[in-house]
SERO-4910 file (N, C-alpha, C, O; in steps of 0.05 Angstrom, whole numbers):
BEGIN
 pado doro    nc1    nc2    nc3   cac1   cac2   cac3    cc1    cc2    cc3    oc1    oc2    oc3
  Unk    A   -337   -241   -151   -358   -260   -132   -390   -246   -134   -396   -223   -130
  Unk    A   -407   -269   -142   -426   -264   -143   -449   -249   -126   -445   -251   -102
  Unk    A   -471   -234   -134   -486   -212   -104   -492   -239    -87   -485   -239    -63
  Unk    A   -501   -259    -97   -518   -279    -79   -502   -285    -52   -513   -288    -29
  Unk    A   -473   -288    -58   -455   -297    -36   -454   -272    -14   -446   -275      9
  Unk    A   -462   -250    -24   -465   -223    -15   -485   -221      9   -488   -203     26
  Unk    A   -500   -246      2   -529   -238     14   -539   -271     22   -548   -288      7
  Unk    A   -532   -270     50   -540   -295     53   -565   -298     74   -564   -299     98
  Unk    A   -580   -298     64   -607   -296     72   -615   -312     86   -608   -335     85
  Unk    A   -635   -299    107   -641   -315    133   -667   -335    120   -688   -326    112
  Unk    A   -661   -359    121   -685   -380    115   -714   -371    123   -718   -374    147
  Unk    A   -732   -364    111   -757   -362    120   -770   -371    140   -784   -358    155
  Unk    A   -763   -409    139   -772   -417    163   -761   -408    192   -774   -412    213
  Unk    A   -742   -399    191   -725   -383    217   -745   -354    224   -755   -350    246
  Unk    A   -750   -340    207   -767   -313    213   -794   -315    218   -808   -296    218
  Unk    A   -803   -347    223   -835   -347    223   -834   -356    252   -857   -362    257
  Unk    A   -820   -358    271   -815   -359    300   -815   -342    318   -821   -320    307
  Unk    A   -813   -339    341   -812   -329    365   -785   -317    369   -771   -333    382
  Unk    A   -769   -289    362   -747   -288    372   -755   -270    406   -775   -260    415
  Unk    A   -724   -274    416   -736   -261    452   -742   -231    438   -736   -217    419
  Unk    A   -756   -231    460   -765   -201    470   -782   -195    444   -782   -171    438
  Unk    A   -796   -209    428   -816   -199    404   -832   -225    392   -823   -244    379
  Unk    A   -855   -220    399   -874   -244    383   -879   -237    356   -892   -217    350
  Unk    A   -867   -254    335   -877   -251    307   -911   -247    304   -924   -259    320
  Unk    A   -923   -232    287   -951   -236    285   -955   -262    275   -936   -274    264
  Unk    A   -985   -276    280   -991   -301    274   -997   -306    239  -1012   -292    225
  Unk    A   -980   -328    228   -985   -320    195  -1010   -349    193  -1007   -371    205
  Unk    A  -1033   -340    175  -1047   -359    164  -1025   -386    149  -1007   -383    133
  Unk    A  -1036   -408    160  -1023   -430    143  -1017   -428    117   -994   -436    112
  Unk    A  -1031   -419     96  -1033   -414     70  -1008   -397     71   -989   -408     60
  Unk    A  -1003   -373     81   -978   -361     77   -957   -380     84   -939   -386     68
  Unk    A   -960   -389    108   -930   -402    108   -922   -424     97   -897   -429     96
  Unk    A   -941   -441     84   -938   -456     64   -931   -450     43   -917   -466     32
  Unk    A   -937   -423     27   -933   -411      4   -903   -403      6   -887   -407    -12
  Unk    A   -896   -387     35   -867   -375     30   -850   -404     32   -832   -407     15
  Unk    A   -854   -422     52   -836   -443     49   -825   -456     23   -803   -466     16
  Unk    A   -851   -452      9   -850   -467    -14   -833   -452    -32   -814   -461    -44
  Unk    A   -844   -423    -32   -822   -403    -50   -794   -417    -46   -782   -429    -63
  Unk    A   -786   -413    -19   -756   -416    -10   -744   -441    -25   -721   -443    -34
  Unk    A   -762   -456    -26   -754   -489    -37   -749   -479    -68   -726   -474    -77
  Unk    A   -768   -476    -81   -764   -468   -108   -741   -449   -116   -727   -453   -136
  Unk    A   -738   -428    -99   -710   -412   -103   -687   -430    -99   -673   -434   -119
  Unk    A   -678   -443    -72   -654   -455    -72   -657   -481   -100   -635   -490   -108
  Unk    A   -680   -492   -114   -678   -503   -132   -669   -491   -162   -660   -505   -180
  Unk    A   -674   -466   -163   -663   -448   -180   -683   -439   -199   -678   -439   -223
  Unk    A   -718   -428   -186   -734   -420   -199   -733   -395   -197   -751   -383   -186
  Unk    A   -711   -381   -209   -708   -352   -198   -734   -332   -203   -750   -320   -188
  Unk    A   -732   -334   -232   -755   -317   -238   -784   -317   -231   -798   -298   -225
  Unk    A   -792   -344   -233   -828   -359   -223   -817   -343   -191   -834   -326   -186
  Unk    A   -801   -344   -174   -806   -344   -147   -805   -314   -139   -817   -306   -119
  Unk    A   -786   -296   -158   -784   -270   -160   -811   -252   -167   -816   -230   -156
  Unk    A   -824   -262   -184   -849   -254   -194   -872   -261   -177   -892   -246   -177
  Unk    A   -870   -283   -161   -892   -287   -143   -892   -274   -121   -912   -264   -111
  Unk    A   -864   -272   -110   -861   -259    -87   -870   -233    -92   -886   -224    -76
  Unk    A   -863   -219   -111   -869   -185   -113   -903   -190   -114   -915   -176    -98
  Unk    A   -915   -204   -127   -938   -198   -128   -954   -205   -103   -974   -192    -99
  Unk    A   -948   -223    -86   -956   -220    -61   -954   -208    -42   -969   -211    -23
  Unk    A   -928   -187    -42   -918   -167    -30   -933   -145    -39   -942   -132    -20
  Unk    A   -937   -138    -57   -962   -115    -67   -985   -117    -57   -997    -99    -44
  Unk    A   -996   -144    -63  -1028   -149    -50  -1023   -145    -28  -1038   -125    -24
  Unk    A  -1012   -148     -8  -1011   -145     20  -1000   -125     28   -992   -127     51
  Unk    A   -995   -101     15   -992    -76     22  -1014    -57     38  -1033    -49     25
  Unk    A  -1012    -51     61  -1030    -38     74  -1053    -50     89  -1074    -40     97
  Unk    A  -1040    -76     93  -1060    -96    112  -1048    -91    141  -1032    -75    151
  Unk    A  -1064   -115    151  -1056   -112    178  -1029   -117    191  -1009   -109    177
  Unk    A  -1023   -129    215   -993   -129    223   -988   -156    216   -964   -160    220
  Unk    A   -998   -176    209   -998   -201    200   -987   -198    168   -967   -207    158
  Unk    A  -1006   -185    156  -1001   -175    126   -980   -164    120   -970   -169     98
  Unk    A   -968   -144    139   -943   -129    138   -921   -148    144   -901   -145    131
  Unk    A   -922   -168    162   -896   -184    168   -899   -211    144   -880   -225    137
  Unk    A   -923   -215    136   -923   -232    110   -902   -216     87   -880   -223     78
  Unk    A   -917   -192     82   -901   -175     57   -878   -174     60   -863   -179     41
  Unk    A   -864   -166     88   -832   -169     93   -818   -195     80   -799   -199     66
  Unk    A   -838   -209     92   -821   -241     81   -827   -244     52   -806   -247     39
  Unk    A   -844   -243     40   -845   -240      9   -822   -225     -2   -807   -238    -16
  Unk    A   -817   -198      2   -796   -181      2   -767   -192      1   -750   -186    -17
  Unk    A   -762   -209     22   -741   -218     30   -737   -240      4   -716   -237     -9
  Unk    A   -753   -258     -3   -755   -280    -23   -748   -263    -49   -730   -271    -63
  Unk    A   -761   -241    -55   -759   -228    -80   -726   -217    -84   -712   -218   -105
  Unk    A   -719   -207    -59   -688   -196    -61   -671   -216    -67   -652   -210    -81
  Unk    A   -674   -251    -53   -661   -266    -59   -660   -271    -89   -640   -271   -102
  Unk    A   -683   -273    -97   -690   -281   -123   -677   -262   -142   -665   -273   -161
  Unk    A   -677   -234   -140   -653   -217   -150   -628   -220   -148   -615   -222   -169
  Unk    A   -615   -221   -126   -591   -235   -117   -581   -251   -138   -562   -244   -152
  Unk    A   -593   -272   -141   -588   -297   -154   -582   -298   -183   -566   -312   -196
  Unk    A   -607   -270   -190   -607   -265   -223   -584   -241   -222   -586   -225   -241
  Unk    A   -566   -237   -206   -547   -217   -215   -558   -192   -220   -554   -180   -241
  Unk    A   -573   -183   -198   -589   -157   -197   -581   -147   -169   -598   -147   -151
  Unk    A   -563   -140   -167   -554   -130   -132   -572   -107   -125   -584   -108   -104
  Unk    A   -572    -85   -144   -587    -62   -141   -615    -68   -127   -621    -64   -104
  Unk    A   -632    -79   -150   -663    -89   -143   -665    -99   -117   -681    -91   -100
  Unk    A   -643   -122   -113   -651   -139    -83   -648   -120    -70   -667   -121    -55
  Unk    A   -631    -96    -64   -625    -76    -41   -642    -65    -37   -646    -57    -14
  Unk    A   -663    -58    -61   -690    -37    -59   -707    -57    -42   -717    -49    -21
  Unk    A   -711    -84    -51   -725    -98    -40   -725   -100     -5   -745   -100     10
  Unk    A   -699   -102      2   -701   -101     25   -703    -74     41   -714    -73     62
  Unk    A   -692    -53     30   -696    -31     37   -724    -21     50   -730    -10     71
  Unk    A   -742    -30     24   -773    -32     37   -784    -52     58   -803    -45     73
  Unk    A   -774    -75     59   -778   -101     76   -765    -84    104   -785    -78    117
  Unk    A   -748    -77    114   -737    -64    134   -754    -41    144   -758    -39    168
  Unk    A   -762    -25    127   -778      5    134   -809     -2    136   -824     17    136
  Unk    A   -820    -29    138   -848    -41    140   -850    -32    176   -835    -35    195
  Unk    A   -869    -23    173   -879    -15    206   -882    -41    223   -895    -59    213
  Unk    A   -872    -44    245   -879    -67    259   -857    -90    260   -857   -106    279
  Unk    A   -837    -90    236   -812   -108    236   -796   -103    255   -788    -80    257
  Unk    A   -787   -121    274   -769   -122    294   -746   -111    291   -736   -113    269
  Unk    A   -733    -96    311   -705    -83    310   -684   -100    295   -672    -95    274
  Unk    A   -685   -124    314   -660   -134    301   -665   -143    273   -646   -139    257
  Unk    A   -685   -154    265   -696   -162    240   -683   -140    219   -666   -146    202
  Unk    A   -690   -119    223   -685    -97    206   -651    -91    205   -637    -87    184
  Unk    A   -643    -91    231   -610    -91    229   -602   -110    206   -591   -102    186
  Unk    A   -608   -131    209   -599   -155    197   -603   -154    167   -589   -163    149
  Unk    A   -625   -141    165   -637   -136    131   -618   -109    126   -614   -104    102
  Unk    A   -609    -94    140   -596    -62    137   -563    -77    131   -547    -67    116
  Unk    A   -559   -102    146   -524   -111    136   -528   -123    104   -512   -121     86
  Unk    A   -549   -134    103   -553   -148     76   -552   -123     55   -534   -123     39
  Unk    A   -570   -104     55   -578    -92     39   -549    -69     38   -544    -59     15
  Unk    A   -534    -63     55   -512    -55     47   -486    -68     33   -470    -55     19
  Unk    A   -486    -93     39   -474   -108     21   -477   -109    -12   -460   -108    -29
  Unk    A   -504   -111    -15   -514   -113    -37   -512    -85    -55   -508    -86    -80
  Unk    A   -514    -57    -40   -506    -36    -51   -476    -40    -60   -469    -41    -83
  Unk    A   -461    -42    -43   -434    -42    -54   -427    -60    -75   -409    -52    -90
  Unk    A   -438    -86    -79   -440    -99   -101   -452    -89   -128   -445    -98   -150
  Unk    A   -473    -69   -124   -484    -59   -139   -463    -30   -148   -473    -15   -166
  Unk    A   -444    -24   -140   -435     -2   -146   -437     19   -131   -421     38   -130
  Unk    A   -457     17   -118   -466     40   -100   -455     50    -75   -467     51    -53
  Unk    A   -432     58    -81   -414     54    -56   -417     78    -32   -405     76    -10
  Unk    A   -430     96    -37   -443    127    -21   -462    106     -4   -456    101     19
  Unk    A   -481     97    -15   -508     91      9   -495     65      9   -512     50     19
  Unk    A   -474     51      2   -477     18     14   -455     30     42   -457     21     65
  Unk    A   -439     48     35   -416     46     60   -434     66     82   -426     65    105
  Unk    A   -452     80     77   -466     94    104   -480     74    117   -482     75    141
  Unk    A   -490     57    104   -515     38    118   -492     15    126   -499      0    144
  Unk    A   -469     11    117   -455    -11    130   -443      7    156   -448     -4    178
  Unk    A   -430     28    159   -419     44    174   -439     45    198   -430     38    220
  Unk    A   -458     50    197   -483     55    211   -485     30    231   -487     29    256
  Unk    A   -485     10    212   -490    -19    228   -466    -24    243   -471    -32    265
  Unk    A   -445    -21    240   -423    -25    256   -422    -13    275   -410    -22    294
  Unk    A   -431      7    277   -440     21    308   -449      8    323   -444     13    346
  Unk    A   -460     -6    319   -486    -25    339   -474    -53    335   -489    -70    346
  Unk    A   -452    -66    322   -453    -89    322   -418    -98    317   -401    -85    306
  Unk    A   -416   -128    330   -389   -133    323   -398   -146    297   -419   -158    293
  Unk    A   -377   -142    280   -381   -156    255   -356   -179    249   -337   -185    264
  Unk    A   -363   -189    223   -343   -208    215   -318   -196    198   -324   -182    179
  Unk    A   -297   -199    202   -275   -181    190   -285   -176    157   -276   -155    148
  Unk    A   -298   -188    144   -307   -192    109   -317   -160    114   -309   -143     98
  Unk    A   -334   -152    136   -356   -125    135   -336   -107    141   -336    -88    126
  Unk    A   -316   -109    161   -295    -89    164   -278    -77    133   -274    -53    127
  Unk    A   -271   -100    121   -258    -94    101   -277    -86     73   -268    -74     53
  Unk    A   -301    -95     75   -314    -75     55   -319    -52     59   -321    -35     41
  Unk    A   -323    -48     83   -325    -10     88   -297      1     80   -299     19     62
  Unk    A   -275     -4     87   -255      7     80   -252      2     49   -237     18     38
  Unk    A   -261    -12     35   -253    -16      4   -278      7     -3   -277     23    -21
  Unk    A   -298      5     13   -316     28     -6   -311     53     -1   -314     70    -19
  Unk    A   -303     59     23   -292     85     31   -272    101     14   -271    125      9
  Unk    A   -246     69      5   -224     80    -14   -248     85    -36   -249    110    -40
  Unk    A   -265     73    -49   -274     77    -77   -282    107    -77   -275    120    -96
  Unk    A   -293    116    -61   -302    143    -57   -276    166    -50   -279    191    -47
  Unk    A   -257    153    -50   -234    175    -39   -237    180    -19   -236    205    -19
  Unk    A   -241    173      4   -245    186     33   -226    174     46   -231    158     64
  Unk    A   -196    180     38   -179    157     54   -175    168     81   -168    150     96
  Unk    A   -177    187     92   -176    191    123   -193    173    138   -184    159    156
  Unk    A   -221    174    130   -244    155    138   -231    125    134   -229    108    152
  Unk    A   -223    121    107   -218     90    105   -195     84    118   -196     62    130
  Unk    A   -172     99    121   -154     90    143   -162     90    174   -149     76    189
  Unk    A   -176    100    181   -189    104    204   -209     73    210   -212     64    232
  Unk    A   -219     63    188   -236     39    190   -216     14    185   -222     -8    193
  Unk    A   -192     20    169   -173      4    169   -162      2    193   -164    -22    192
  Unk    A   -152      7    214   -147      2    237   -162    -28    254   -149    -46    264
  Unk    A   -196    -25    253   -206    -41    260   -206    -60    240   -207    -82    249
  Unk    A   -206    -59    219   -203    -83    201   -175   -102    208   -176   -127    207
  Unk    A   -153    -89    216   -125    -99    220   -125   -110    245   -106   -124    251
  Unk    A   -141   -107    259   -143   -112    284   -157   -136    292   -154   -145    314
  Unk    A   -172   -145    275   -188   -169    273   -179   -186    251   -192   -205    244
  Unk    A   -154   -179    240   -145   -190    213   -112   -188    216    -98   -173    202
  Unk    A   -101   -205    236    -66   -203    241    -53   -206    218    -31   -194    214
  Unk    A    -67   -226    196    -49   -231    176    -67   -229    160    -83   -248    159
  Unk    A    -71   -203    137    -82   -198    126    -74   -216     98    -52   -226     97
  Unk    A    -96   -218     75    -93   -235     55    -75   -213     35    -64   -193     44
  Unk    A    -75   -223      3    -63   -202    -10    -70   -184    -22    -59   -165    -35
  Unk    A    -99   -192    -15   -112   -169    -36   -118   -147    -10   -113   -123    -12
  Unk    A   -129   -158     15   -125   -136     35   -105   -127     38   -105   -102     42
  Unk    A    -82   -137     37    -50   -122     40    -52    -93     20    -54    -69     26
  Unk    A    -48   -107     -5    -53    -87    -22    -71    -60    -19    -62    -38    -20
  Unk    A   -103    -66    -14   -115    -46      0   -103    -23     18   -101      2     16
  Unk    A    -98    -43     36    -86    -27     65    -61     -8     60    -56     14     70
  Unk    A    -47    -22     41    -22      0     35    -35     16     22    -33     38     32
  Unk    A    -51     16      1    -53     38    -14    -70     62      1    -63     86     -2
  Unk    A    -89     55     15   -107     66     33    -90     84     58    -97    105     69
  Unk    A    -67     70     64    -45     87     85    -32    104     67    -25    127     72
  Unk    A    -30     92     45     -9    120     28    -24    143     23    -19    166     32
  Unk    A    -46    135      7    -65    156      5    -70    178     27    -70    203     23
  Unk    A    -74    167     48    -81    178     70    -55    193     82    -62    205    102
  Unk    A    -29    196     77    -12    206     87      3    189    108     21    200    120
  Unk    A     -4    163    113     -2    150    135     28    137    125     27    114    131
  Unk    A     45    141    117     66    129    105     83    112    129     87     88    124
  Unk    A     90    119    145    106    100    165     87     78    168     96     55    163
  Unk    A     57     80    178     40     57    175     45     39    155     50     15    160
  Unk    A     43     49    130     42     32    108     65     22    107     64     -1     98
  Unk    A     91     30    114    117     14    110    118     -6    136    125    -29    137
  Unk    A    110      9    154    106    -22    178     95    -44    170    106    -66    174
  Unk    A     68    -41    154     57    -64    143     67    -78    120     60   -100    114
  Unk    A     83    -64    107     96    -70     87    124    -92     97    128   -115     90
  Unk    A    134    -82    107    157    -87    122    156   -114    141    174   -130    144
  Unk    A    134   -116    152    121   -145    165    116   -166    153    114   -188    164
  Unk    A    113   -159    119    103   -181    103    128   -185     84    121   -199     64
  Unk    A    149   -179     84    174   -172     64    190   -199     69    206   -205     52
  Unk    A    184   -222    102    204   -240     99    207   -260     79    228   -264     68
  Unk    A    183   -273     75    176   -287     64    167   -287     27    165   -306     11
  Unk    A    164   -260     25    157   -251     -1    178   -257    -21    201   -256    -13
  Unk    A    174   -264    -48    188   -265    -66    182   -243    -96    189   -243   -119
  Unk    A    166   -225    -81    155   -205   -106    169   -180   -102    166   -164    -83
  Unk    A    187   -179   -127    210   -149   -128    197   -129   -122    208   -111   -109
  Unk    A    167   -128   -131    153    -97   -135    145    -98   -105    150    -75    -95
  Unk    A    136   -115    -86    137   -110    -55    161    -96    -47    160    -72    -41
  Unk    A    184   -109    -47    209    -92    -40    214    -71    -47    223    -53    -33
  Unk    A    206    -69    -75    209    -40    -84    196    -22    -67    210     -7    -53
  Unk    A    169    -20    -67    152    -13    -57    156     -3    -21    148     17     -9
  Unk    A    168    -19    -15    173    -20     15    198     -2     22    197     12     42
  Unk    A    218     -1      7    245     16      2    235     43    -14    252     60    -13
  Unk    A    215     49    -26    206     76    -36    194     89     -9    199    112     -1
  Unk    A    176     68      4    163     88     27    182     94     43    184    118     48
  Unk    A    201     76     55    222     87     73    242    113     68    256    127     83
  Unk    A    238    112     38    251    140     31    237    163     35    248    184     40
  Unk    A    209    159     32    192    180     31    186    186     54    177    209     56
  Unk    A    189    171     79    187    180    110    211    189    121    214    194    145
  Unk    A    234    192    100    259    203    110    275    192    116    294    204    124
  Unk    A    276    162    117    290    141    128    305    127    105    301    103     99
  Unk    A    324    142     93    340    129     75    358    108     81    362     88     67
  Unk    A    369    114    101    381     84    110    365     56    115    375     34    111
  Unk    A    342     59    122    321     33    129    319     25     94    323      3     86
  Unk    A    313     43     80    311     44     46    334     19     40    330     -5     37
  Unk    A    357     35     38    375     17     35    384     -6     49    401    -21     39
  Unk    A    373    -10     71    371    -41     84    352    -58     75    356    -81     80
  Unk    A    330    -52     64    311    -63     56    320    -71     26    316    -93     18
  Unk    A    332    -52     11    336    -55    -21    362    -75    -11    361    -94    -27
  Unk    A    380    -78      4    400    -93      9    390   -119     10    398   -136     -6
  Unk    A    366   -128     36    362   -152     40    347   -163     13    352   -186      6
  Unk    A    331   -149     -1    324   -161    -22    350   -175    -47    357   -196    -58
  Unk    A    355   -153    -47    382   -157    -66    401   -190    -60    405   -209    -75
  Unk    A    407   -184    -30    418   -215    -17    401   -232    -23    413   -252    -33
  Unk    A    370   -237    -23    352   -259    -23    353   -260    -56    337   -277    -64
  Unk    A    366   -249    -76    363   -255   -102    333   -243   -111    324   -253   -131
  Unk    A    319   -226   -100    289   -215   -103    296   -198   -116    284   -198   -138
  Unk    A    313   -178   -113    324   -155   -126    347   -165   -143    363   -180   -133
  Unk    A    349   -156   -173    367   -167   -192    369   -145   -213    352   -127   -217
  Unk    A    394   -149   -228    405   -141   -245    413   -114   -246    407   -103   -225
  Unk    A    426    -97   -265    439    -75   -262    429    -51   -256    444    -32   -253
  Unk    A    401    -48   -255    389    -28   -258    378    -29   -223    369     -9   -212
  Unk    A    380    -49   -213    372    -53   -183    398    -52   -168    399    -41   -146
  Unk    A    420    -61   -181    442    -51   -171    448    -26   -167    454    -18   -144
  Unk    A    449    -12   -187    453     20   -191    433     29   -167    442     46   -151
  Unk    A    416     24   -165    390     34   -145    404     31   -114    405     47    -96
  Unk    A    416      5   -114    420     -3    -86    447     17    -75    451     25    -52
  Unk    A    462     21    -98    491     41    -89    475     68    -81    481     84    -63
  Unk    A    453     70   -100    446    100   -101    439    104    -69    449    122    -55
  Unk    A    420     81    -62    403     86    -35    430     80    -12    427     89     10
  Unk    A    456     66    -19    469     69     10    488     98      3    506    102     19
  Unk    A    486    115    -17    503    136    -15    482    158     -1    489    176     14
  Unk    A    457    151     -7    433    170      4    433    167     34    428    186     50
  Unk    A    440    132     44    424    125     69    452    132     91    451    125    114
  Unk    A    474    145     80    499    146    105    518    120    105    531    116    125
  Unk    A    519    100     83    532     85     80    553     87     59    562     65     51
  Unk    A    559    105     52    576    109     24    601     82     14    607     72     -8
  Unk    A    611     77     46    631     49     39    619     27     26    633     14      9
  Unk    A    595     20     30    584      2     17    574      4     -6    570    -16    -19
  Unk    A    566     31    -16    566     39    -44    581     33    -61    579     26    -84
  Unk    A    607     40    -41    635     36    -57    638     18    -68    639     15    -93
  Unk    A    639     -7    -43    650    -32    -45    624    -51    -75    632    -65    -93
  Unk    A    602    -44    -71    586    -53    -95    590    -45   -116    580    -58   -135
  Unk    A    603    -23   -121    602     -5   -147    633    -18   -153    635    -28   -175
  Unk    A    655    -18   -137    678    -30   -145    678    -56   -154    692    -62   -173
  Unk    A    660    -76   -141    664   -107   -154    644   -107   -176    641   -126   -190
  Unk    A    630    -85   -178    616    -90   -202    627    -82   -228    618    -89   -250
  Unk    A    646    -67   -223    660    -50   -243    687    -76   -251    694    -81   -274
  Unk    A    694    -84   -236    712   -113   -240    700   -132   -246    715   -150   -254
  Unk    A    684   -137   -246    673   -158   -251    657   -165   -278    648   -186   -287
  Unk    A    657   -135   -289    649   -122   -316    610   -124   -317    596   -124   -337
  Unk    A    599   -125   -290    575   -127   -285    564   -102   -293    543   -102   -306
  Unk    A    577    -75   -287    569    -58   -299    590    -39   -314    614    -42   -311
  Unk    A    582    -22   -328    593    -12   -350    622      6   -332    620     18   -310
  Unk    A    646      2   -350    665     15   -335    671     42   -349    689     46   -365
  Unk    A    650     61   -339    650     89   -353    663    105   -335    669     99   -312
  Unk    A    668    130   -350    674    155   -333    659    164   -309    667    175   -289
  Unk    A    630    157   -317    606    166   -297    609    144   -272    612    156   -251
  Unk    A    608    120   -269    612    104   -258    638    109   -240    637    108   -215
  Unk    A    664    113   -255    691    122   -243    679    145   -225    681    139   -201
  Unk    A    669    164   -228    666    182   -217    655    183   -188    663    195   -168
  Unk    A    633    165   -193    609    157   -170    628    141   -154    625    146   -130
  Unk    A    646    123   -159    663    108   -142    681    126   -131    684    125   -107
  Unk    A    693    141   -143    713    168   -124    700    180   -104    709    183    -82
  Unk    A    666    191   -118    652    214    -95    650    187    -67    655    193    -44
  Unk    A    642    161    -75    638    144    -53    656    142    -28    655    148     -4
  Unk    A    676    131    -47    708    129    -25    705    156    -15    698    153      8
  Unk    A    706    179    -20    710    204    -15    694    215      9    703    229     26
  Unk    A    661    202      4    644    211     26    649    188     49    643    196     72
  Unk    A    658    162     47    662    145     66    696    154     81    705    139     98
  Unk    A    709    173     75    730    185     85    747    161     84    754    152    105
  Unk    A    757    148     60    775    124     60    796    137     46    798    130     22
  Unk    A    813    153     53    828    166     43    848    155     21    849    169      1
  Unk    A    861    136     20    874    125      4    854    109    -21    860    112    -45
  Unk    A    836     95    -15    820     90    -41    809    111    -50    810    110    -75
  Unk    A    798    133    -41    793    155    -54    805    169    -73    796    176    -95
  Unk    A    832    173    -62    851    194    -76    862    174    -99    869    183   -121
  Unk    A    863    141    -91    870    128   -119    845    129   -139    850    127   -163
  Unk    A    818    132   -129    803    132   -154    795    154   -165    786    154   -188
  Unk    A    797    176   -150    798    205   -168    828    200   -188    826    204   -212
  Unk    A    846    194   -180    867    196   -202    861    171   -220    864    173   -245
  Unk    A    857    159   -214    842    135   -241    824    149   -262    824    148   -286
  Unk    A    804    165   -241    779    175   -264    796    198   -279    791    204   -302
  Unk    A    820    212   -263    824    240   -273    841    231   -300    835    239   -323
  Unk    A    858    217   -295    875    204   -321    863    196   -341    872    200   -364
  Unk    A    837    181   -336    816    169   -362    809    195   -372    819    201   -394
  Unk    A    789    216   -358    770    229   -365    789    263   -375    778    281   -387
  Unk    A    821    262   -365    830    285   -377    820    309   -369    823    329   -383
  Unk    A    803    311   -341    784    331   -344    793    352   -316    798    343   -294
  Unk    A    794    384   -325    814    391   -309    796    392   -281    808    390   -259
  Unk    A    771    394   -282    755    393   -255    766    366   -244    771    368   -220
  Unk    A    772    342   -253    780    321   -232    802    323   -225    807    316   -202
  Unk    A    822    331   -241    844    338   -227    851    358   -205    870    358   -190
  Unk    A    831    376   -207    828    393   -191    819    385   -163    829    393   -143
  Unk    A    798    367   -164    784    354   -139    804    336   -132    807    334   -107
  Unk    A    821    322   -147    843    309   -136    861    317   -117    866    306    -96
  Unk    A    875    345   -128    893    359   -120    883    367    -89    899    366    -70
  Unk    A    852    376    -85    843    390    -65    847    371    -42    860    375    -22
  Unk    A    832    347    -50    838    328    -29    858    317    -22    857    306     -1
  Unk    A    887    317    -43    915    307    -29    922    336    -15    940    332      1
  Unk    A    915    355    -15    923    378     -8    913    371     20    928    364     38
  Unk    A    888    375     24    869    372     53    880    343     68    871    337     90
  Unk    A    898    325     55    896    303     73    925    296     71    932    273     76
  Unk    A    944    318     63    973    318     72    988    308     51   1012    308     54
  Unk    A    977    299     28    996    284      1   1003    313    -12    989    322    -30
  Unk    A   1023    326     -4   1037    350    -22   1040    344    -43   1022    354    -57
  Unk    A   1055    333    -56   1070    316    -82   1047    309    -99   1045    323   -120
  Unk    A   1033    295    -96   1006    285   -106    990    314   -111    984    321   -134
  Unk    A    986    326    -92    968    353    -95    979    377   -117    964    393   -127
  Unk    A   1008    375   -123   1021    393   -128   1022    380   -159   1018    395   -178
  Unk    A   1026    356   -162   1022    345   -192    994    345   -204    993    346   -229
  Unk    A    973    345   -191    944    343   -194    935    372   -194    915    377   -208
  Unk    A    945    391   -181    935    411   -187    944    430   -213    929    445   -226
  Unk    A    974    425   -218    991    430   -243    974    416   -267    976    429   -288
  Unk    A    959    396   -269    955    381   -289    922    397   -288    912    403   -310
  Unk    A    912    402   -271    891    421   -273    894    446   -283    877    457   -297
  Unk    A    918    459   -276    920    486   -287    924    490   -316    914    508   -329
  Unk    A    944    467   -326    947    466   -355    923    452   -369    927    439   -389
  Unk    A    900    454   -360    874    452   -372    856    469   -366    832    467   -368
  Unk    A    869    488   -357    852    519   -363    833    519   -332    814    534   -332
  Unk    A    837    507   -312    828    510   -292    837    536   -274    858    539   -260
  Unk    A    817    553   -277    833    577   -264    837    575   -231    853    588   -217
  Unk    A    821    557   -223    822    557   -192    851    546   -183    865    556   -166
  Unk    A    856    530   -195    878    507   -188    898    527   -183    911    524   -162
  Unk    A    907    553   -201    929    561   -197    927    581   -172    948    593   -166
  Unk    A    901    585   -154    894    595   -131    910    576   -106    924    582    -87
  Unk    A    902    553   -117    904    531    -95    935    523    -95    947    513    -75
  Unk    A    949    530   -124    977    523   -122    994    552   -105   1016    547    -94
  Unk    A    987    576   -102    991    595    -91    990    595    -72   1011    602    -62
  Unk    A    964    587    -50    962    582    -23    981    560    -17    997    563      2
  Unk    A    981    540    -28   1002    513    -22   1026    527    -15   1034    523      8
  Unk    A   1042    545    -33   1064    549    -30   1065    572     -7   1084    574      9
  Unk    A   1045    588     -5   1046    608     17   1047    594     42   1062    601     60
  Unk    A   1029    572     44   1031    556     65   1053    544     79   1059    543    103
  Unk    A   1070    531     50   1093    523     63   1116    546     68   1137    545     82
  Unk    A   1105    566     53   1128    585     59   1130    592     89   1151    592    102
  Unk    A   1106    597     96   1104    604    124   1109    580    151   1117    586    173
  Unk    A   1103    557    142   1115    542    157   1150    534    158   1161    517    172
  Unk    A   1157    547    144   1187    540    133   1201    557    147   1223    551    156
  Unk    A   1183    588    151   1198    608    167   1194    607    196   1209    615    214
  Unk    A   1172    598    198   1162    591    228   1184    565    241   1189    565    265
  Unk    A   1193    548    226   1217    527    232   1241    540    240   1252    537    262
  Unk    A   1249    562    215   1277    577    219   1275    588    248   1289    579    266
  Unk    A   1258    609    251   1252    625    273   1259    604    304   1274    612    322
  Unk    A   1246    582    304   1241    568    322   1275    557    327   1280    541    346
***
C-alpha cells in the first residue's frame, strides 16, 4: 500500500472557509490562488515542483501574523502531500507535525493532522511514535475500523502483546467478520498475549468454510494448549471428515488426539480400519497402539484379542505379560495362564509372581467352596 493512500489529505479549498466555532484568518487572494493552484498541480502529478514551492512558501511565512501562520500550515500540508506521493512518509509526517504545532491552528484541524501523521509514521516504520499518536487520537474520536487495526499491528510490531490484545477487542467489536490478514494478526496477538482461549474461539468461528489445513491444525493445537484435548480431537476429526486434513501423518495425529482426548475407542476404530486397508504400516508399534487403545476403551474382547495378536507377532515377554495381567483381571483364567507362562519362558520374572498369585487365589477359592 502506498503512503499516499494512508494520507487522505483534506483539500486546501475545504480549509479556507470557516468551521463551526472557529473563524479561519482571512487570507489574501494571492495566497488562496497559489494554494489552490498548487493543489491542482499536485493532483496532476507535479510532485517535486509542488513540494519545493510549498516548502519555500512555508519557510518564508514563518514568524508572521495569524494569517501568515495559517497559510504556512496549509503550505506544509501541501508539502506533506507531495512527500507522501513521492513515497517519503517520514518527511510527510514531519511536515504535518510542524503544521499542527503552529500557534492558532484550530484543535479539530490539529486532530485531523495528528491522525494523518500517525498513519504516515506507521507507514514509515516509526511504530513507537505512530502508535502513540494514534492511541492518543483514538481516546477522543470514533475511528474507522482500519485505524483500530493499524494500532493493533503497530503494538504487535513493538512486542507489546497485552496492549495489542486490549486494542484488538475494540477492533473486533467493529469488525464482526475480519478478513484473512486481520484474522492472522488477531490470532497471533491473542496467542502471544497468552489469551489462547480467545484465539481458539476466533479460529473455531472461522473454520466452517475453510479449506486451509493449517488453520485446522492451528485450531486443534490451540485447543490442546488450553487443556481441551477432547475439543482438539473433535476439530481434527471434523477436518478429516471434510478431507481438509488427509494423509498418514494427519491420520496418526487424529488417533493420538482421540487417545489424549478421552475417546480411545474412536482411536482404535480408526487405527484398526487403517491397518486392514493397508493405509498405515502393519507394524508392531501400530499393533501395540491398537491394543493399548482397546484396553483404554475397556473393550475387553477386542483388547485381549489385540494383545494376543501383538504378543504372537512380537514374541516379547512384556507383551505376553500384559496380556496375562488383563486376562486375569477380566476373568479369563486359561488365557491368563497361557500368556503368563509364555512371559515366564521369555525371562520375565514378574510373570512367575503373577502365576503364583493366581494359584494362591484359586486355592483359597477352592478351600472356601469346600468349607461351605
